[in-house]
C-alpha positions in Angstrom: 163.2 -35.4 47.3 162.2 -32.7 44.9 162.3 -33.6 41.2 164.9 -30.9 40.4 167.0 -31.9 43.4 167.5 -35.5 42.2 168.4 -34.2 38.7 170.9 -31.7 40.2 172.5 -34.4 42.3 172.6 -36.8 39.3 174.1 -34.1 37.0 176.7 -33.1 39.5 177.8 -36.6 40.1 177.8 -37.5 36.4 179.8 -34.3 35.6 182.3 -35.1 38.3 182.6 -38.7 37.1 182.8 -37.8 33.4 185.4 -35.0 34.0 188.1 -37.4 35.2 191.1 -38.1 33.0 190.5 -41.9 33.3 187.0 -41.5 31.7 188.5 -39.4 28.9 191.1 -42.1 28.4 188.5 -44.8 28.4 186.5 -42.9 25.7 189.6 -42.6 23.6 190.2 -46.3 24.1 186.7 -47.1 22.9 187.2 -45.0 19.7 190.6 -46.6 19.1 189.2 -50.1 19.6 186.3 -49.2 17.2 188.7 -47.8 14.6 190.9 -50.9 14.8 187.9 -53.2 14.5 187.0 -51.6 11.2 189.0 -54.0 9.0 187.6 -57.0 10.9 184.0 -55.9 10.1 184.9 -54.7 6.6 184.1 -51.1 7.5 180.4 -52.1 7.2 177.4 -49.9 7.7 176.6 -51.7 10.9 180.2 -50.9 12.1 179.7 -47.2 11.3 176.2 -47.2 12.8 177.5 -48.5 16.2 179.9 -45.6 16.7 177.4 -43.0 15.3 174.6 -44.2 17.6 176.9 -44.2 20.7 178.4 -40.8 20.0 175.1 -39.2 19.2 173.4 -40.6 22.3 176.3 -39.6 24.6 176.5 -36.1 23.0 172.8 -35.6 23.3 172.8 -36.5 27.0 176.0 -34.5 27.7 174.5 -31.3 26.4 171.9 -31.4 29.2 174.5 -32.4 31.7 176.9 -29.6 30.7 174.0 -27.0 30.6 172.9 -28.0 34.1 176.4 -27.7 35.4 177.0 -24.4 33.6 173.7 -23.0 35.0 174.6 -24.0 38.5 178.1 -22.6 38.3 176.9 -19.3 36.7 174.3 -18.9 39.4 176.9 -19.5 42.2 179.2 -17.0 40.6 176.4 -14.4 40.3 175.5 -14.8 44.0 179.1 -14.4 45.0 179.4 -11.3 42.8 176.2 -9.9 44.2 177.5 -10.4 47.8 180.7 -8.6 46.9 178.8 -5.7 45.5 176.4 -5.7 48.5 179.3 -5.8 51.0 181.5 -3.2 49.3 181.2 0.4 50.6 180.4 2.7 47.7 179.4 0.0 45.4 176.2 0.5 43.4 173.5 -1.9 44.7 171.6 -1.4 41.5 174.2 -3.8 39.9 172.9 -6.6 42.0 171.1 -9.2 39.9 172.2 -7.4 36.8 171.9 -10.6 34.7 168.1 -10.5 35.1 167.7 -7.1 33.4 166.3 -6.6 29.9 168.8 -6.2 27.1 168.3 -2.4 26.7 168.9 -1.7 30.4 171.9 -3.9 30.5 173.4 -2.1 27.5 172.9 1.2 29.3 174.8 -0.1 32.3 177.5 -1.4 29.9 177.9 2.0 28.2 178.2 3.7 31.6 181.0 1.4 32.6 182.8 1.5 29.3 182.8 5.3 29.6 184.2 5.1 33.2 187.0 2.7 31.8 187.8 5.2 29.0 188.1 8.1 31.4 190.2 6.1 33.8 192.6 5.0 31.0 192.9 8.7 29.9 193.7 9.8 33.5 196.2 7.0 33.8 197.9 8.1 30.6 198.3 11.6 32.0 199.9 10.2 35.2 196.8 10.4 37.3 195.5 7.7 39.5 192.8 5.3 38.1 191.6 4.2 41.5 188.7 5.5 43.6 185.1 6.1 42.9 183.7 8.6 40.5 181.3 9.9 43.2 184.2 11.0 45.5 
């Protein structure tokens, strides 16, 4: 098993597990229990340190888990979008893998499409159709 493969499987399983309503309810329950135990422990530094340590550790680990899940989801969406572009007649294949372009080139594409949107809205306001391709 490749190192990244075991991590991806672990992250996916952990994200699925942690995303359940019962786990959220359990986390809320732990916090409520901790808050209610404050008077018992005199709201001591140790009492505060326990929740701070737990929440910091969980937050630290969840950042990596969320980032892994987000990266995987984003990559899957990009592949699906690339396939739609590739399979659509008249679509510009130059838009494939657009997320990998440098910022300047990406901004040039953005300006072109903002211009197309502006023109289409103006045509629509004048009762014209806003469908079709500009090349036609």
